[in-house]
DRENBA-327773 format. One record per residue (C-alpha): residue in three letters; x, y, z. Coordinates in nm, 2 decimals. Example, Ala and Ser with C-alpha at 12.3 -4.5 7.8 and 13.67 -1.06 7.14 Angstrom:
ALA  1.23  -0.45  0.78
SER  1.37  -0.11  0.71
***
This chain:
MET  -0.46  -2.63  1.03
ASN  -0.10  -2.64  0.91
ASN  0.13  -2.72  1.21
LYS  0.45  -2.71  1.01
ILE  0.75  -2.59  1.21
TYR  0.98  -2.35  1.02
GLN  1.35  -2.32  1.08
PRO  1.52  -1.98  1.08
THR  1.69  -2.06  0.75
LYS  1.63  -1.93  0.40
GLU  1.57  -2.28  0.27
SER  1.30  -2.35  0.53
LEU  1.13  -2.02  0.50
HIS  1.12  -2.05  0.12
THR  0.90  -2.36  0.16
HIS  0.63  -2.12  0.28
ALA  0.40  -2.07  -0.02
VAL  0.21  -1.74  -0.08
SER  -0.13  -1.81  0.06
GLU  -0.42  -1.87  -0.18
TRP  -0.63  -1.61  0.01
PHE  -0.37  -1.34  -0.07
GLU  -0.35  -1.45  -0.44
ASP  -0.73  -1.43  -0.46
ALA  -0.79  -1.11  -0.27
LYS  -0.67  -0.85  -0.52
PHE  -0.78  -0.54  -0.33
GLY  -0.68  -0.42  0.01
VAL  -0.72  -0.09  0.20
PHE  -0.42  0.07  0.38
ILE  -0.48  0.30  0.68
HIS  -0.23  0.57  0.78
TRP  -0.37  0.73  1.09
GLY  -0.18  0.86  1.40
LEU  -0.07  1.17  1.58
TYR  0.05  1.33  1.25
SER  -0.32  1.31  1.14
VAL  -0.41  1.59  1.39
PRO  -0.21  1.87  1.22
GLY  -0.26  1.69  0.89
PHE  -0.03  1.92  0.70
ALA  0.22  1.89  0.42
PRO  0.30  2.09  0.11
LEU  0.11  1.99  -0.21
GLY  0.29  1.82  -0.49
SER  0.42  1.47  -0.56
PHE  0.71  1.28  -0.40
ALA  0.86  1.21  -0.74
GLU  0.86  1.58  -0.83
THR  1.00  1.68  -0.49
LEU  1.29  1.45  -0.54
LYS  1.36  1.60  -0.88
THR  1.33  1.97  -0.79
ASN  1.44  1.99  -0.43
TYR  1.64  1.68  -0.35
ASP  1.86  1.84  -0.08
LYS  1.55  1.91  0.14
ALA  1.31  1.65  -0.01
MET  1.22  1.48  0.31
LEU  1.13  1.81  0.48
VAL  0.90  1.94  0.20
TYR  0.76  1.63  0.04
PRO  0.38  1.58  0.04
TYR  0.36  1.30  0.29
ALA  0.19  1.44  0.59
GLU  0.30  1.15  0.81
GLY  0.65  1.31  0.80
TYR  0.53  1.61  1.00
TRP  0.75  1.56  1.31
ASN  1.07  1.55  1.10
ALA  0.96  1.85  0.88
ILE  0.89  2.08  1.18
LYS  1.25  2.03  1.30
ASP  1.36  2.28  1.04
PRO  1.21  2.62  1.11
ASN  1.22  2.72  0.75
THR  0.98  2.45  0.62
PRO  0.62  2.51  0.53
SER  0.52  2.26  0.80
ALA  0.72  2.44  1.07
GLN  0.56  2.77  0.97
TYR  0.22  2.61  0.98
HIS  0.30  2.46  1.32
GLN  0.42  2.79  1.47
ALA  0.10  2.97  1.34
GLU  -0.14  2.70  1.47
TYR  0.03  2.55  1.77
GLY  0.30  2.80  1.87
ASN  0.59  2.63  2.05
MET  0.39  2.31  2.14
PRO  0.61  2.01  2.10
TYR  0.50  1.72  1.87
GLN  0.42  1.52  2.19
GLY  0.13  1.76  2.24
PHE  -0.06  1.59  1.96
ARG  -0.09  1.27  2.17
GLN  -0.38  1.40  2.39
MET  -0.55  1.57  2.09
PHE  -0.54  1.25  1.90
LEU  -0.67  1.05  2.19
ASP  -0.96  1.30  2.24
GLY  -1.06  1.25  1.88
LEU  -1.11  0.88  1.94
ASN  -1.45  0.96  2.10
GLU  -1.59  0.98  1.75
TRP  -1.41  0.67  1.62
ASN  -1.63  0.38  1.50
PRO  -1.42  0.09  1.39
SER  -1.72  -0.11  1.27
ALA  -1.82  0.18  1.04
TRP  -1.47  0.19  0.89
ALA  -1.48  -0.19  0.84
LYS  -1.82  -0.17  0.67
THR  -1.70  0.10  0.44
PHE  -1.40  -0.10  0.33
SER  -1.61  -0.42  0.28
ASP  -1.87  -0.23  0.08
ALA  -1.58  -0.09  -0.14
GLY  -1.49  -0.45  -0.23
ALA  -1.17  -0.48  -0.02
LYS  -1.08  -0.83  0.09
TYR  -0.81  -0.72  0.34
VAL  -0.71  -0.42  0.55
VAL  -0.35  -0.32  0.65
PHE  -0.34  -0.09  0.96
VAL  -0.04  0.13  1.06
SER  0.03  0.02  1.42
LYS  0.34  0.23  1.45
HIS  0.47  0.49  1.21
HIS  0.80  0.68  1.20
ASP  0.70  0.89  1.50
GLY  0.71  0.57  1.71
PHE  0.36  0.62  1.86
CYS  0.19  0.28  1.91
LEU  -0.18  0.24  1.84
TRP  -0.21  -0.04  2.09
PRO  -0.14  -0.07  2.47
THR  0.20  -0.22  2.42
LYS  0.38  -0.37  2.72
VAL  0.72  -0.31  2.56
ASN  0.86  0.00  2.73
ASN  1.00  0.27  2.51
PRO  1.30  0.40  2.71
ARG  1.32  0.72  2.50
GLU  0.96  0.84  2.52
GLN  0.74  0.74  2.81
ASN  0.37  0.65  2.76
TRP  0.41  0.67  2.39
TYR  0.11  0.46  2.31
SER  -0.27  0.45  2.31
GLU  -0.42  0.28  2.62
ARG  -0.73  0.21  2.40
ASP  -0.65  -0.09  2.18
LEU  -0.71  0.06  1.84
VAL  -0.53  -0.23  1.66
GLY  -0.74  -0.49  1.84
GLU  -1.07  -0.31  1.79
LEU  -1.02  -0.26  1.42
ALA  -0.89  -0.62  1.38
GLU  -1.21  -0.75  1.53
ALA  -1.43  -0.52  1.32
VAL  -1.25  -0.61  1.00
ARG  -1.27  -0.98  1.05
ARG  -1.63  -0.96  1.15
GLU  -1.69  -0.82  0.79
GLY  -1.51  -1.12  0.65
MET  -1.19  -0.95  0.55
ARG  -0.83  -1.03  0.65
PHE  -0.64  -0.80  0.88
GLY  -0.28  -0.70  0.83
ILE  -0.04  -0.49  1.04
TYR  0.21  -0.23  0.92
TYR  0.51  -0.16  1.15
SER  0.78  0.10  1.09
GLY  1.08  -0.11  1.16
GLY  1.35  0.09  0.99
ILE  1.27  0.44  1.13
ASP  1.16  0.55  1.48
TRP  1.21  0.91  1.56
THR  1.19  0.86  1.93
PHE  1.52  0.65  1.91
GLN  1.68  0.85  1.63
ARG  1.60  1.22  1.66
ARG  1.84  1.34  1.39
ILE  1.67  1.54  1.12
SER  1.64  1.37  0.78
ARG  1.68  1.61  0.49
THR  1.76  1.38  0.19
LEU  1.65  1.04  0.08
VAL  1.97  0.89  0.20
ASP  1.95  1.07  0.54
TYR  1.61  0.91  0.57
SER  1.69  0.56  0.44
PHE  1.99  0.52  0.66
SER  1.85  0.66  0.99
THR  1.77  0.32  1.14
PRO  1.85  0.34  1.51
GLY  2.09  0.10  1.67
GLY  2.16  0.05  2.04
ASP  1.86  -0.09  2.22
TYR  1.62  -0.03  1.93
PRO  1.67  -0.36  1.75
VAL  1.56  -0.56  2.06
TYR  1.27  -0.32  2.11
ALA  1.14  -0.36  1.75
ASP  1.18  -0.74  1.75
THR  0.99  -0.76  2.09
GLN  0.71  -0.53  1.97
VAL  0.65  -0.72  1.65
ARG  0.64  -1.05  1.84
GLU  0.39  -0.89  2.07
LEU  0.17  -0.78  1.77
ILE  0.19  -1.14  1.63
GLU  0.10  -1.30  1.96
ARG  -0.19  -1.06  2.03
TYR  -0.35  -1.01  1.69
HIS  -0.24  -1.29  1.46
PRO  -0.21  -1.06  1.16
ASP  -0.27  -1.21  0.82
ILE  -0.01  -0.98  0.68
LEU  0.31  -0.86  0.84
TRP  0.40  -0.54  0.65
ASN  0.73  -0.38  0.76
ASP  0.85  -0.05  0.62
ILE  1.19  0.09  0.51
CYS  1.42  -0.19  0.65
TRP  1.48  -0.40  0.96
PRO  1.72  -0.32  1.25
THR  1.83  -0.67  1.35
ASN  2.07  -0.91  1.18
GLN  1.95  -1.19  0.95
ASP  1.95  -1.46  1.20
THR  1.72  -1.27  1.44
LEU  1.50  -1.17  1.14
PHE  1.46  -1.53  1.02
ARG  1.37  -1.64  1.38
LEU  1.10  -1.37  1.37
PHE  0.97  -1.50  1.03
ALA  0.97  -1.86  1.16
TYR  0.78  -1.76  1.47
TYR  0.52  -1.57  1.26
TYR  0.46  -1.86  1.02
GLU  0.42  -2.09  1.32
VAL  0.15  -1.86  1.48
VAL  -0.01  -1.76  1.15
PRO  0.05  -2.04  0.89
GLU  -0.14  -1.86  0.62
GLY  0.02  -1.52  0.69
VAL  0.24  -1.34  0.44
VAL  0.53  -1.10  0.48
ASN  0.62  -0.81  0.24
ASP  0.96  -0.73  0.10
ARG  1.07  -0.43  0.31
TRP  1.29  -0.62  0.56
LYS  1.64  -0.54  0.45
HIS  1.83  -0.65  0.76
THR  2.14  -0.48  0.91
THR  2.48  -0.60  0.82
PRO  2.84  -0.51  0.94
GLY  2.84  -0.25  0.66
SER  2.52  -0.08  0.77
LYS  2.70  0.15  1.02
PHE  2.94  0.25  0.74
MET  2.64  0.35  0.52
GLY  2.52  0.57  0.80
LEU  2.83  0.79  0.81
LYS  2.79  1.14  0.69
PRO  3.06  1.14  0.41
VAL  2.92  0.81  0.27
ARG  2.56  0.95  0.28
THR  2.69  1.26  0.09
ILE  2.84  1.04  -0.19
MET  2.52  0.83  -0.20
ASP  2.30  1.15  -0.23
PHE  2.51  1.27  -0.52
MET  2.47  0.93  -0.70
ILE  2.10  0.93  -0.65
LYS  2.06  1.29  -0.78
GLN  2.24  1.18  -1.10
MET  2.02  0.88  -1.13
ILE  1.70  1.10  -1.09
LYS  1.82  1.33  -1.37
LYS  1.85  1.03  -1.60
ASN  1.53  0.84  -1.50
PRO  1.20  1.02  -1.52
ASP  1.01  0.74  -1.35
ILE  1.14  0.78  -0.99
HIS  0.92  0.52  -0.83
SER  1.03  0.25  -1.06
ALA  1.39  0.35  -1.02
LEU  1.39  0.35  -0.64
VAL  1.31  -0.02  -0.60
GLN  1.34  -0.21  -0.27
PRO  1.67  -0.38  -0.23
ALA  1.66  -0.76  -0.28
ILE  1.62  -0.95  0.05
PRO  1.67  -1.32  0.13
HIS  1.30  -1.39  0.19
SER  0.96  -1.24  0.14
ASP  0.61  -1.35  0.01
PHE  0.53  -1.05  -0.21
ALA  0.68  -0.72  -0.33
THR  0.54  -0.37  -0.25
PRO  0.64  -0.11  -0.51
GLU  0.48  0.23  -0.46
TYR  0.29  0.39  -0.75
THR  0.45  0.14  -0.99
LYS  0.31  -0.02  -1.30
TYR  0.47  -0.30  -1.49
LYS  0.47  -0.37  -1.86
ASP  0.45  -0.74  -1.83
ILE  0.31  -1.02  -1.62
GLN  0.52  -1.06  -1.31
ALA  0.63  -1.41  -1.21
ASN  0.62  -1.33  -0.84
LYS  0.33  -1.19  -0.64
TRP  0.33  -0.81  -0.59
GLU  0.11  -0.54  -0.45
MET  0.09  -0.18  -0.59
THR  0.09  0.05  -0.28
ARG  -0.04  0.40  -0.33
GLY  -0.25  0.68  -0.18
ILE  -0.57  0.82  -0.32
GLY  -0.40  1.15  -0.30
ASN  -0.03  1.23  -0.29
SER  0.00  1.18  0.09
PHE  -0.06  0.87  0.29
GLY  -0.15  1.04  0.62
TYR  -0.43  1.30  0.60
ASN  -0.32  1.62  0.44
ARG  -0.58  1.90  0.49
ASN  -0.43  2.09  0.19
GLU  -0.55  1.83  -0.05
ARG  -0.88  1.92  -0.23
HIS  -1.09  1.71  -0.46
GLU  -0.88  1.80  -0.76
ASP  -0.56  1.70  -0.58
TYR  -0.68  1.34  -0.54
ALA  -0.64  1.09  -0.82
SER  -0.97  1.04  -1.00
PHE  -1.16  0.72  -0.95
GLU  -1.11  0.64  -1.31
SER  -0.73  0.66  -1.30
LEU  -0.72  0.46  -0.97
PHE  -0.94  0.19  -1.10
LEU  -0.75  0.15  -1.43
ASP  -0.43  0.11  -1.24
PHE  -0.60  -0.15  -1.03
ILE  -0.72  -0.36  -1.33
ASP  -0.38  -0.33  -1.49
ALA  -0.21  -0.46  -1.17
VAL  -0.45  -0.75  -1.14
SER  -0.38  -0.86  -1.50
LYS  -0.01  -0.87  -1.42
ASN  -0.03  -1.08  -1.10
GLY  -0.06  -0.78  -0.86
ASN  -0.29  -0.66  -0.59
LEU  -0.38  -0.30  -0.51
LEU  -0.33  -0.17  -0.16
LEU  -0.51  0.17  -0.17
ASN  -0.45  0.40  0.12
VAL  -0.69  0.61  0.32
GLY  -0.58  0.88  0.56
PRO  -0.85  0.96  0.82
ARG  -0.85  1.29  1.01
GLY  -0.69  1.30  1.35
GLU  -0.93  1.54  1.52
ASP  -1.24  1.33  1.47
ALA  -1.13  0.99  1.33
GLN  -1.34  1.04  1.01
ILE  -1.23  0.95  0.65
PRO  -1.25  1.25  0.42
ALA  -1.54  1.26  0.18
GLU  -1.31  1.28  -0.12
GLN  -1.16  0.95  -0.03
LEU  -1.49  0.79  0.05
SER  -1.63  0.88  -0.28
ARG  -1.36  0.68  -0.46
LEU  -1.41  0.38  -0.24
THR  -1.78  0.38  -0.31
LYS  -1.72  0.37  -0.68
PHE  -1.48  0.08  -0.64
GLY  -1.76  -0.11  -0.46
ASP  -2.02  -0.03  -0.73
TRP  -1.80  -0.18  -1.01
LEU  -1.69  -0.48  -0.81
LYS  -2.04  -0.57  -0.70
GLN  -2.13  -0.62  -1.07
ASN  -1.80  -0.74  -1.21
GLY  -1.60  -0.88  -0.92
ASP  -1.59  -1.23  -1.09
ALA  -1.33  -1.08  -1.33
VAL  -1.10  -0.99  -1.04
TYR  -1.14  -1.20  -0.73
GLY  -0.97  -1.54  -0.75
THR  -0.83  -1.48  -1.10
ARG  -0.49  -1.53  -1.23
PRO  -0.30  -1.38  -1.53
TRP  -0.38  -1.52  -1.87
ILE  -0.11  -1.60  -2.13
GLN  -0.10  -1.22  -2.21
ALA  -0.20  -0.92  -2.00
GLU  -0.25  -0.66  -2.27
ALA  -0.42  -0.59  -2.60
SER  -0.58  -0.29  -2.76
THR  -0.88  -0.21  -2.97
VAL  -0.86  -0.05  -3.32
ASN  -0.98  0.27  -3.16
GLY  -0.68  0.27  -2.92
GLU  -0.86  0.16  -2.60
ALA  -0.64  -0.05  -2.37
VAL  -0.76  -0.41  -2.30
ARG  -0.66  -0.63  -2.01
PHE  -0.72  -1.01  -1.94
THR  -0.76  -1.23  -1.64
LYS  -0.87  -1.60  -1.61
LYS  -1.03  -1.82  -1.36
ASP  -1.10  -2.19  -1.41
LYS  -1.24  -2.22  -1.76
ASN  -1.35  -1.86  -1.78
LEU  -1.15  -1.58  -1.95
TYR  -1.23  -1.22  -1.89
LEU  -1.15  -0.93  -2.13
MET  -1.18  -0.58  -1.98
ILE  -1.18  -0.27  -2.19
LEU  -1.02  0.01  -1.99
GLY  -1.24  0.31  -2.02
LYS  -1.59  0.39  -2.14
PRO  -1.62  0.27  -2.51
SER  -1.92  0.37  -2.71
GLY  -2.15  0.20  -2.96
THR  -2.22  -0.17  -3.00
THR  -1.91  -0.30  -3.17
ILE  -1.55  -0.34  -3.05
LYS  -1.26  -0.47  -3.26
VAL  -0.97  -0.61  -3.06
LYS  -0.64  -0.63  -3.25
ASP  -0.43  -0.94  -3.28
VAL  -0.65  -1.15  -3.05
TYR  -0.91  -1.42  -3.13
ILE  -1.09  -1.62  -2.86
ASP  -1.33  -1.91  -2.93
GLY  -1.63  -1.99  -2.73
LYS  -1.95  -1.82  -2.60
ALA  -1.93  -1.46  -2.48
CYS  -2.15  -1.23  -2.27
LEU  -2.13  -0.89  -2.10
LEU  -2.06  -0.98  -1.74
CYS  -2.26  -0.69  -1.58
ASP  -2.59  -0.81  -1.72
TRP  -2.52  -1.14  -1.90
SER  -2.64  -1.00  -2.24
PRO  -2.50  -1.21  -2.53
ILE  -2.20  -1.10  -2.74
LYS  -2.14  -1.22  -3.10
ILE  -1.78  -1.31  -3.18
GLU  -1.64  -1.29  -3.54
ARG  -1.30  -1.31  -3.68
ASP  -1.16  -1.03  -3.90
GLY  -0.81  -1.14  -4.01
ASN  -0.60  -1.15  -3.70
ASP  -0.85  -0.94  -3.51
MET  -1.17  -1.02  -3.31
VAL  -1.49  -0.83  -3.36
LEU  -1.73  -0.82  -3.06
THR  -2.09  -0.72  -3.13
PHE  -2.29  -0.63  -2.81
ALA  -2.66  -0.66  -2.77
ARG  -2.67  -0.31  -2.61
GLN  -2.50  0.03  -2.63
LEU  -2.19  0.05  -2.42
ASN  -2.20  0.43  -2.37
ASP  -2.29  0.40  -2.00
VAL  -2.06  0.11  -1.91
PHE  -1.73  0.19  -1.74
VAL  -1.47  -0.08  -1.80
PRO  -1.71  -0.34  -1.96
VAL  -1.61  -0.70  -1.90
VAL  -1.65  -0.97  -2.16
LEU  -1.68  -1.32  -2.02
PHE  -1.57  -1.60  -2.25
GLN  -1.68  -1.95  -2.15
SER  -1.51  -2.24  -2.32
***
């Protein structure tokens, strides 16, 4: 075991290498599940479209159901109208007991088995989201909301179940937003982004994350939005984490507070920032790529949402996305509102070829702790493909190029591992012959799913692959080249 002691400095923390297990894992499952999962309501749509079409109220009407408490603060939102019709004047706090009652049907071992069968190698569990409710029996007192936690140790039970299945266990924590400490309504993206509480909250957050590290030794420390302490306190937290979990990794959403942070929270400044972002949105159709996380002094990997890259990335990254348009369970979403398995999987292979992982979110229901069938069906199909072709994914690294295409226009992606090179055709090609443009690879080749031989021929700058079988029934066939 690595007993290295890290100092709370950028130079010392930078000596912590990204752990091999995280480089190798490729596929993780994210879980958004909490009090907001009981109402499970948000308008349909996409976050990107909401920002374009209704920026001034975007954070009240966007499709993320985990934002329910903030959304019902404005009586004119769809969420507030739903709340009035279903729950009358019940405060958000009323969902606490309803959620806890639903735990009678929760089986963490069944969840873990589902994720393992899907081919996931790690799980990241939301321990506390923006509503501040803790899914473990925290000993850190919340001075603004009494008993705002679960006495049943949901974090601990799931951690044990996940690790029993041979997967790594990570913890998400909402460090930048906690609506029990900051109850101001957030309407715009800037309202939301600069609503980090001050006062006694920074000490509260730091103490809670240290408690999570001490109790559960999370393999991933996944913070959200930003971080409420100064840099020195943050670096001391990182040094402590690496000491307790030497192979642990931290994500890139730890933008710490600075003397200018309070200035950015002032209403006139937020108004100017909102105007600038609206102008940027008009000019940039790809909102998720435009709204990148601000650079921070130290992290192990980046976590862009719904983002694809054109080229291989030098640094490790993780595409974070939902199966639908919400992270928390949204009862409005039907089968057709979820991304198809095919589109999810092609995004996954694209990310892996460019040095990325996929963290794919599930949003279980709050009333009975069950994962919706529409989400389970996608996970099952991931598992089916990975059982046959996982060698082309797990433990691989990017090749000298990530992309190519066939003469028929099908996209091609590459990965490598040791002396093996994998060529993946994104889609369901037909026939027995594939011509790949501007690529030629020497060596023996076979179809990975059944080891049937493939003949390789050169045609000018192109490579012709002739298969021993029809490809019509093979989704994302993988060609294995052995030198």
